[in-house]
C-alpha positions as CSV (number, residue, x, y, z in Angstrom):
1,M,26.7,269.6,307.6
2,K,27.0,270.4,304.4
3,A,28.6,267.2,303.4
4,R,25.2,265.4,304.8
5,S,22.8,267.7,302.8
6,F,24.5,266.9,299.4
7,L,24.6,263.3,300.6
8,V,20.9,263.5,301.1
9,F,20.4,265.5,297.8
10,G,22.4,262.8,295.9
11,I,20.2,259.8,297.1
12,L,16.9,261.7,296.1
13,I,18.5,262.3,292.8
14,I,19.3,258.9,292.3
15,G,15.8,257.7,293.3
16,F,14.1,260.1,290.8
17,A,16.2,258.9,287.9
18,I,15.5,255.2,288.9
19,V,11.5,256.1,288.9
20,A,12.0,258.1,285.4
21,L,13.2,255.2,283.7
22,G,11.0,252.6,285.0
23,G,8.2,254.9,284.0
24,C,9.8,255.2,280.4
25,S,9.6,251.4,280.1
26,K,6.9,250.0,277.7
27,P,5.4,246.4,278.8
28,A,5.1,243.6,277.1
29,S,2.8,243.9,274.2
30,K,-0.5,242.1,274.8
31,S,-1.4,241.9,271.2
32,G,2.3,240.1,271.1
33,A,1.7,237.6,273.8
34,N,-2.0,237.0,272.6
35,S,-0.8,236.9,268.3
36,D,-1.2,233.1,268.2
37,V,-5.3,233.8,269.0
38,D,-8.1,234.5,266.8
39,Y,-10.7,234.9,269.0
40,W,-11.9,234.5,272.3
41,T,-15.1,232.4,273.1
42,C,-17.8,230.6,275.6
43,T,-17.8,227.2,275.8
44,M,-21.5,227.2,276.4
45,H,-22.3,230.0,273.9
46,P,-20.2,229.5,270.7
47,S,-21.7,232.3,269.5
48,V,-20.4,234.9,271.2
49,H,-16.8,236.0,270.3
50,S,-14.2,238.6,271.6
51,K,-11.0,239.9,270.7
52,D,-9.5,240.2,274.1
53,P,-10.1,237.8,277.3
54,G,-12.6,238.4,279.8
55,K,-16.4,237.2,280.7
56,C,-19.4,235.5,278.6
57,P,-21.9,238.6,278.9
58,I,-24.2,235.6,278.7
59,C,-23.2,233.5,281.4
60,S,-20.6,235.5,283.1
61,M,-18.0,231.9,282.4
62,D,-14.2,232.8,281.7
63,L,-13.9,233.0,278.0
64,V,-11.3,230.8,276.2
65,P,-9.4,231.1,273.5
66,I,-9.4,230.2,269.9
67,K,-6.0,229.5,268.4
68,N,-5.2,229.7,264.5
69,S,-4.2,227.1,262.4
70,S,-0.3,228.2,263.0
71,A,-0.1,228.2,266.5
72,Q,-1.9,224.8,266.4
73,A,0.5,223.5,264.1
74,N,3.5,224.3,266.1
75,E,2.1,222.8,269.2
76,T,3.4,219.4,269.9
77,E,1.0,218.5,272.0
78,P,-2.8,220.9,272.6
79,T,-3.2,221.9,276.2
80,G,-6.7,223.2,277.4
81,T,-9.8,223.4,275.2
82,N,-8.2,225.6,272.6
83,Q,-8.5,222.7,270.0
84,A,-10.5,224.6,267.3
85,A,-7.8,225.0,264.7
86,G,-7.4,221.0,264.7
87,A,-11.2,220.3,264.7
88,M,-11.1,223.2,261.4
89,A,-8.2,221.2,260.1
90,E,-10.0,218.3,260.1
91,M,-13.1,219.9,258.6
92,N,-10.9,220.8,255.6
93,M,-9.5,217.7,255.0
94,G,-13.1,216.2,255.4
95,Q,-13.8,218.4,252.3
96,S,-10.9,217.1,250.5
97,G,-12.0,213.9,250.4
98,K,-12.1,212.1,254.3
99,S,-14.7,210.3,255.5
100,P,-17.3,212.2,258.2
101,S,-16.4,210.3,260.9
102,Q,-12.7,211.2,260.1
103,S,-13.3,215.4,260.0
104,S,-16.0,214.8,263.2
105,E,-13.0,214.0,265.4
106,F,-12.1,216.8,268.1
107,M,-9.7,217.0,270.7
108,V,-9.9,217.4,274.9
109,P,-6.9,217.1,276.7
110,V,-6.5,214.8,279.2
111,E,-5.9,217.3,281.4
112,R,-9.0,219.5,281.0
113,Q,-11.0,215.7,280.5
114,Q,-9.8,215.3,284.3
115,Q,-11.1,219.0,285.1
116,L,-14.7,218.1,283.8
117,G,-14.8,215.6,285.9
118,V,-15.3,213.1,282.3
119,T,-15.6,208.8,283.1
120,Y,-15.6,206.2,280.8
121,A,-17.4,203.2,280.1
122,T,-17.2,200.3,278.1
123,V,-19.9,198.7,275.7
124,T,-20.5,195.3,277.2
125,R,-22.6,192.5,276.5
126,R,-25.1,191.6,279.2
127,P,-28.0,189.7,280.4
128,I,-31.2,192.2,279.5
129,Q,-33.7,192.5,282.4
130,I,-36.7,194.2,281.6
131,S,-38.7,195.0,284.7
132,I,-42.6,196.4,284.2
133,R,-44.1,198.0,287.3
134,A,-47.5,199.6,288.3
135,V,-49.8,200.0,291.1
136,G,-53.0,197.7,291.6
137,V,-56.0,197.4,293.7
138,L,-57.3,194.1,295.3
139,E,-61.0,193.2,294.4
140,S,-63.1,190.5,295.0
141,D,-63.5,188.0,292.1
142,T,-67.6,188.7,290.9
143,S,-67.9,185.2,290.2
144,K,-67.3,184.2,293.9
145,I,-70.1,186.3,295.6
146,F,-73.4,185.2,296.1
147,D,-76.4,187.2,296.9
148,Y,-79.5,185.8,298.8
149,V,-82.7,187.4,296.9
150,A,-86.0,186.5,298.4
151,R,-88.0,184.4,296.0
152,V,-91.4,183.7,297.7
153,D,-92.9,186.7,300.3
154,G,-92.6,186.2,303.9
155,Y,-91.2,187.2,307.1
156,V,-87.7,187.5,308.2
157,Q,-87.8,185.2,311.3
158,D,-84.8,184.3,312.6
159,L,-81.4,185.7,311.8
160,K,-78.0,183.9,312.5
161,V,-75.6,186.5,310.8
162,S,-75.6,190.2,312.1
163,S,-72.8,192.1,310.2
164,P,-70.2,191.9,307.6
165,G,-67.2,190.3,308.1
166,E,-68.3,187.2,309.9
167,D,-66.7,183.9,308.5
168,V,-69.6,181.3,307.7
169,R,-68.9,177.8,306.3
170,Q,-70.8,175.5,303.4
171,G,-74.2,174.8,304.4
172,E,-74.3,176.9,307.4
173,P,-77.6,178.5,307.9
174,L,-77.8,182.4,307.7
175,L,-81.6,183.2,308.3
176,T,-85.1,181.8,308.2
177,I,-87.7,182.7,306.5
178,Y,-91.5,182.2,307.6
179,S,-93.5,182.1,304.1
180,P,-97.2,180.5,303.6
181,D,-96.6,179.8,300.1
182,L,-93.8,177.3,300.6
183,R,-95.9,175.5,302.9
184,S,-98.4,175.2,300.2
185,T,-95.6,174.4,297.6
186,E,-94.2,171.5,299.7
187,Q,-97.8,170.1,300.4
188,E,-98.8,169.4,297.3
189,L,-95.3,167.8,296.9
190,V,-96.4,165.7,299.4
191,N,-100.0,164.8,298.3
192,L,-98.2,163.9,295.0
193,L,-95.9,161.4,296.6
194,N,-98.8,160.0,298.6
195,A,-101.1,159.9,295.5
196,R,-98.0,157.9,293.5
197,D,-97.7,155.3,296.1
198,R,-101.5,154.8,296.3
199,S,-101.7,154.2,293.0
200,G,-98.7,151.9,292.3
201,A,-99.4,152.4,288.5
202,G,-98.8,155.2,285.7
203,R,-95.8,156.4,287.6
204,D,-94.5,158.2,284.5
205,A,-96.9,160.7,284.8
206,S,-96.7,160.9,288.4
207,D,-93.1,161.1,288.6
208,Q,-92.9,164.1,286.1
209,L,-95.5,165.9,288.7
210,I,-93.2,165.1,291.6
211,D,-90.0,166.3,289.4
212,A,-91.8,169.7,289.0
213,S,-92.5,170.2,292.1
214,K,-89.4,169.3,293.4
215,R,-88.0,171.9,290.5
216,R,-90.1,174.9,292.2
217,L,-88.6,174.1,295.9
218,K,-84.9,174.6,294.5
219,L,-85.8,177.7,292.8
220,W,-87.0,179.0,296.1
221,N,-83.2,178.3,297.7
222,V,-84.4,174.8,299.3
223,S,-81.9,172.7,299.6
224,D,-81.9,169.1,298.2
225,Q,-81.1,167.6,301.8
226,E,-84.1,169.4,302.6
227,I,-86.0,168.3,299.9
228,A,-84.8,164.2,300.4
229,E,-86.2,165.0,304.5
230,L,-89.4,166.0,302.9
231,E,-90.1,163.2,300.7
232,N,-89.4,160.7,303.9
233,S,-91.0,162.5,306.3
234,R,-94.3,164.0,304.5
235,R,-94.4,167.1,306.9
236,P,-94.4,170.4,305.2
237,S,-92.9,173.1,306.6
238,D,-93.5,177.2,306.4
239,Q,-90.4,178.1,307.0
240,L,-87.4,178.6,304.3
241,I,-83.9,178.3,306.0
242,L,-81.5,180.2,303.5
243,R,-78.0,178.6,303.5
244,S,-74.0,179.5,302.8
245,P,-73.3,178.0,299.5
246,F,-69.7,178.0,300.3
247,D,-66.5,178.5,302.6
248,G,-66.9,182.5,303.1
249,V,-67.4,185.8,304.7
250,V,-70.6,187.9,305.0
251,N,-70.2,190.6,302.8
252,E,-73.9,192.6,303.3
253,V,-76.4,192.0,305.9
254,M,-79.6,193.6,304.3
255,A,-82.3,191.6,306.4
256,R,-83.9,192.4,310.1
257,P,-85.4,190.0,312.1
258,G,-89.3,190.3,312.0
259,M,-88.9,192.3,308.6
260,N,-91.4,191.8,305.5
261,V,-90.1,190.4,302.8
262,K,-91.1,190.8,299.1
263,M,-90.1,188.9,296.0
264,G,-87.0,190.3,295.0
265,D,-85.5,191.9,298.0
266,K,-82.0,191.3,298.6
267,L,-80.9,190.0,302.3
268,V,-77.6,188.9,302.6
269,S,-74.7,188.6,300.8
270,V,-71.4,186.0,300.8
271,L,-68.2,186.8,299.1
272,D,-65.8,183.6,298.7
273,L,-61.9,184.9,299.2
274,S,-60.3,182.0,298.2
275,N,-59.0,183.7,294.6
276,L,-59.2,187.4,294.4
277,W,-58.8,190.2,291.4
278,V,-55.8,192.9,291.3
279,W,-56.7,195.6,288.8
280,A,-53.5,197.3,287.8
281,E,-52.9,200.0,285.5
282,F,-49.8,199.9,282.5
283,Y,-49.0,202.6,280.4
284,E,-49.6,201.8,276.4
285,N,-45.7,201.4,275.4
286,E,-46.0,198.8,278.1
287,I,-48.9,196.6,276.8
288,G,-47.1,194.7,273.9
289,L,-44.7,193.4,276.7
290,L,-47.9,191.8,278.8
291,K,-49.3,188.4,277.8
292,R,-52.2,186.2,279.0
293,G,-51.4,183.8,281.2
294,E,-48.1,185.3,282.4
295,S,-46.8,184.9,286.0
296,I,-46.2,188.2,287.5
297,D,-45.2,189.1,291.0
298,L,-46.9,191.2,293.8
299,S,-46.0,192.7,297.2
300,L,-48.2,194.6,299.5
301,P,-47.1,196.9,302.4
302,S,-49.2,195.1,304.6
303,F,-46.9,191.9,304.5
304,P,-43.7,193.6,303.5
305,N,-41.6,190.3,303.9
306,Q,-43.6,188.1,301.4
307,V,-43.7,187.9,297.8
308,F,-47.1,186.6,296.2
309,H,-47.5,185.2,292.8
310,G,-50.6,186.3,290.5
311,Q,-51.4,185.1,286.9
312,I,-52.6,188.0,283.6
313,A,-55.9,186.7,283.3
314,V,-57.7,189.9,281.3
315,I,-56.1,193.1,279.2
316,N,-58.3,195.7,278.9
317,P,-58.3,196.6,274.9
318,M,-59.0,199.9,275.7
319,I,-57.0,202.9,276.4
320,D,-57.7,205.8,279.0
321,A,-57.1,208.6,276.7
322,A,-56.1,211.4,279.8
323,K,-53.9,209.0,281.6
324,R,-52.4,206.5,278.5
325,T,-53.0,203.2,280.6
326,S,-54.7,199.8,280.2
327,R,-56.6,198.3,282.9
328,V,-54.8,194.4,283.7
329,R,-56.8,192.2,285.3
330,I,-54.1,189.8,287.7
331,D,-55.7,187.1,289.3
332,I,-54.3,186.2,292.5
333,P,-55.2,182.9,294.9
334,N,-56.0,183.4,298.3
335,S,-55.8,180.1,300.0
336,K,-54.8,181.4,303.4
337,A,-57.2,184.2,303.3
338,Q,-54.3,186.6,304.2
339,L,-55.4,189.2,301.6
340,R,-58.2,191.3,301.6
341,P,-60.1,193.5,299.0
342,G,-59.2,196.9,299.0
343,M,-55.5,196.4,299.7
344,Y,-52.9,197.9,297.5
345,A,-50.6,196.1,295.9
346,N,-47.0,196.4,294.1
347,V,-47.0,194.9,290.8
348,E,-43.7,193.7,288.8
349,L,-43.2,191.6,285.5
350,K,-39.8,191.1,284.8
351,I,-39.2,189.8,281.0
352,D,-36.5,188.2,280.0
353,G,-34.8,190.2,277.0
354,G,-32.1,187.7,276.3
355,V,-28.5,189.0,276.3
356,G,-27.4,191.9,274.0
357,L,-24.9,195.1,273.9
358,T,-25.5,197.5,276.8
359,I,-24.4,201.3,277.7
360,P,-25.2,202.7,281.0
361,V,-28.3,205.4,280.9
362,Q,-26.2,208.6,281.4
363,A,-23.7,207.4,279.0
364,A,-26.3,208.6,276.2
365,L,-27.3,212.2,275.6
366,P,-30.8,212.7,274.1
367,T,-30.7,215.0,271.4
368,G,-34.4,214.4,270.0
369,E,-35.3,211.1,268.2
370,R,-31.6,210.0,268.5
371,M,-29.1,209.6,271.3
372,L,-25.5,210.8,271.1
373,V,-22.6,208.7,272.6
374,F,-18.6,210.2,272.8
375,L,-16.2,207.5,271.5
376,D,-12.9,207.6,272.9
377,R,-10.0,207.6,270.4
378,G,-7.1,208.1,272.8
379,Q,-5.3,210.2,274.0
380,G,-7.7,212.7,274.4
381,K,-9.2,212.5,271.0
382,L,-13.1,212.1,271.0
383,L,-15.6,211.0,268.3
384,P,-19.7,211.9,268.5
385,R,-21.4,209.2,267.1
386,Y,-25.9,208.5,267.1
387,V,-26.8,205.2,268.2
388,E,-30.2,203.6,268.4
389,V,-30.7,202.1,272.0
390,G,-33.9,200.2,273.1
391,R,-35.6,199.7,276.4
392,S,-33.9,201.0,279.6
393,F,-33.7,198.4,282.5
394,T,-32.0,198.5,286.2
395,T,-29.5,195.7,287.6
396,F,-29.1,195.4,291.5
397,D,-26.1,193.3,292.5
398,G,-27.1,193.7,296.0
399,Q,-24.8,197.0,296.8
400,Q,-25.9,199.2,294.0
401,Q,-28.5,199.4,291.4
402,Q,-27.5,200.6,287.9
403,S,-29.3,201.2,285.3
404,Y,-28.6,200.8,281.1
405,Y,-30.0,201.3,277.4
406,Q,-30.3,198.4,275.3
407,V,-28.2,198.9,272.0
408,I,-29.8,198.2,269.0
409,S,-27.1,199.9,266.4
410,G,-23.9,202.2,266.1
411,L,-21.3,200.4,269.0
412,Q,-19.8,197.2,269.0
413,E,-18.3,195.3,271.9
414,G,-15.5,196.8,273.6
415,D,-16.1,200.2,272.7
416,R,-15.2,203.4,275.1
417,I,-17.5,205.7,275.6
418,V,-17.8,209.1,277.6
419,A,-20.0,208.0,280.9
420,S,-20.4,211.1,282.8
421,G,-19.8,214.8,281.9
422,N,-20.9,214.4,278.0
423,F,-22.8,217.5,278.6
424,L,-19.5,219.6,278.8
425,I,-18.2,217.4,276.3
426,D,-20.9,218.1,274.0
427,A,-20.0,222.0,274.9
428,E,-16.8,221.7,273.9
429,S,-17.6,220.1,270.7
430,Q,-20.1,222.8,269.7
431,V,-17.0,225.0,270.3
432,Q,-15.2,223.2,267.6
433,G,-17.8,222.7,265.2
434,A,-17.4,218.7,265.3
435,L,-21.1,217.9,265.3
436,K,-21.8,220.2,262.8
437,D,-19.0,219.3,260.3
438,W,-19.8,215.3,261.1
439,Q,-23.5,215.8,259.8
440,G,-22.5,217.6,256.5
441,E,-24.0,220.9,257.6
442,Q,-22.3,224.1,256.9
443,P,-21.4,225.8,260.1
444,E,-23.6,228.8,260.7
445,Q,-22.3,231.9,260.8
446,A,-21.9,233.6,264.4
447,S,-25.2,235.4,265.5
448,E,-23.8,237.2,268.2
449,K,-20.4,239.2,268.5
450,V,-18.8,240.6,271.5
451,E,-16.4,243.3,270.7
452,R,-14.4,244.0,273.7
């Protein structure tokens, strides 16, 4: 028993010794491990500076280390986002006489780009097809509307059409008016014709009176055919028949059988639908691309599988002060009478802009008046560059739709640029101060420092 007790006691003593020795050992110095780091900052908020790693107090993202120049020089290949020292070195090189484009180049390692989801695109020369779209409403051609207005006093004796929408043919009777005044005028013409036939002399004077009487009947909507029949039969009538002037549809019917008619009363309106108008509104920055007489395509929800072709007839020079749009009239033929006033139409104008340099829309980062792109220099090196772009346009190859900008200046064919993830790349460049140096600006003092 005593031997066992001594054994247990010895084991306990050895265990306490091991624990004591472990407690006396010192951990590796954090400052020694991070001696090559100047400070820690946030990729989204470069103004945040911290001596120790941690979270950004603004967005809670992990802080990234910014290494000093000596550590950067000892590394053969930079890793992660810790490329600020390289940018600072390039900045110093720019101050020593190198061009701004060289000093603005910064590094984002390929592994880091893959983490950010960065993709690339090539500046390509392609056909530029600008498409302008608008929504319009079909309206009747006002020159194809005929309103029958009473030109004599009388009564509606017979109404041949009763409701709007009825089809009518040219010369088809619309209504009949009983008018004593009509009978007296026709009787006057008959008397003049009989007098001319009896006298046989002075035909010039008689013809002038006869022509004046015929013109009066025409002003009362008496047709040439009815005047010729009256000249042959010499039988005056008190019934005025109003006929359709063209093939079309009845637009309005105001007359009623037996209604008293006074001079100036509107009776029937007939509409010719062989040609319609489409009024569409285009924005003021698109008006310069429109020209009178230019062909334009239209599609209607009522006829989804058909494309109609119209022609720009009128461009209103006035701009709506609130909507910043201008009304444009498009003439569209309607020989088959498919279209109806009041229908909506989708208007699309395709403009051939020739061939030019293009980049994807998502590759350009708006910065106010200019667009910013990032050129790929290889091995993770990127170069920010401001470019001037023109109008955007969209292409469709049957499978997918792509939007592009026309490049006016700043890039050359074959340049490789960042196509996606450029917001994160921009954040990386802000951390490294590349953009400020490239623009010739002095780096601003950090407005906020976090001491941890």
